[in-house]
C-alpha positions in Angstrom: 75.9 -112.0 131.5 78.0 -115.0 130.5 77.9 -116.3 134.0 74.1 -116.1 134.1 73.9 -117.8 130.7 76.0 -120.7 132.0 73.4 -121.3 134.7 70.6 -121.9 132.1 69.8 -125.6 131.6 69.0 -124.9 127.9 72.5 -123.7 127.3 73.9 -126.9 128.7 71.5 -129.0 126.5 72.4 -126.9 123.5 76.1 -127.4 124.1 75.6 -131.2 124.6 73.5 -131.4 121.4 76.1 -129.3 119.4 78.9 -131.5 120.6 77.0 -134.7 119.6 76.5 -133.2 116.1 80.1 -132.0 115.7 81.6 -135.3 116.9 79.0 -137.2 114.9 78.7 -139.6 117.8 75.9 -140.0 120.3 77.0 -140.6 123.9 76.1 -144.0 125.3 73.7 -142.4 127.7 71.7 -140.9 124.8 71.6 -143.9 122.5 68.5 -145.6 124.0 66.5 -142.4 123.5 67.6 -142.2 119.8 66.6 -145.8 119.2 63.2 -145.4 120.8 62.7 -142.2 118.7 63.5 -144.2 115.5 61.2 -147.0 116.6 58.4 -144.5 116.9 59.2 -142.9 113.6 59.4 -146.2 111.6 56.6 -147.9 113.5 55.4 -150.7 111.2 51.8 -150.5 112.5 51.4 -146.9 111.4 53.0 -147.4 108.0 51.0 -150.5 107.4 47.8 -148.7 108.3 48.7 -145.8 106.1 49.6 -147.8 103.0 46.8 -150.3 103.2 44.1 -147.6 103.4 43.0 -148.2 107.0 40.1 -146.2 108.3 40.7 -142.7 109.5 40.2 -143.6 113.2 42.6 -146.5 113.0 45.2 -144.3 111.2 44.7 -141.6 113.8 45.2 -144.1 116.6 48.5 -145.4 115.2 49.7 -141.9 114.4 49.0 -140.8 118.0 50.7 -143.9 119.4 53.8 -143.4 117.2 53.9 -139.8 118.2 53.9 -140.7 121.8 56.7 -143.2 121.3 58.7 -140.5 119.4 58.1 -138.0 122.2 59.3 -140.5 124.8 62.4 -141.2 122.8 63.2 -137.5 122.4 62.7 -137.0 126.2 65.1 -140.0 126.8 67.6 -138.5 124.3 67.6 -135.1 126.0 68.0 -136.7 129.4 70.9 -138.8 128.1 72.5 -135.7 126.6 72.1 -133.7 129.8 73.5 -136.6 131.8 76.5 -136.9 129.5 77.1 -133.1 129.6 76.9 -133.0 133.4 79.7 -135.6 133.6 82.7 -133.7 134.8 85.3 -135.6 132.7 83.4 -134.9 129.5 82.6 -131.2 130.1 83.9 -128.7 127.6 86.6 -126.4 128.9 85.3 -122.9 129.6 85.7 -120.5 126.6 
């Protein structure tokens, strides 16, 4: 069963994410994704529209745009974590 679990890509992503949290350091390959995610989360256009009382359609537009940027950042982050985890010199020793 453990051998089968090691073939699952979600297991590899879980281990890479867990290692990043435990070490409290993002690998260099995952940093651009993290920065893009933060850019989408703190998008000044969305927050300006929210706090100035913009129309519902404008606020929805900025929310969707920010959400897409966050989603792209998360995808880049996961790809970076997977790339770092597949690097043989960074791989965890088998338990």
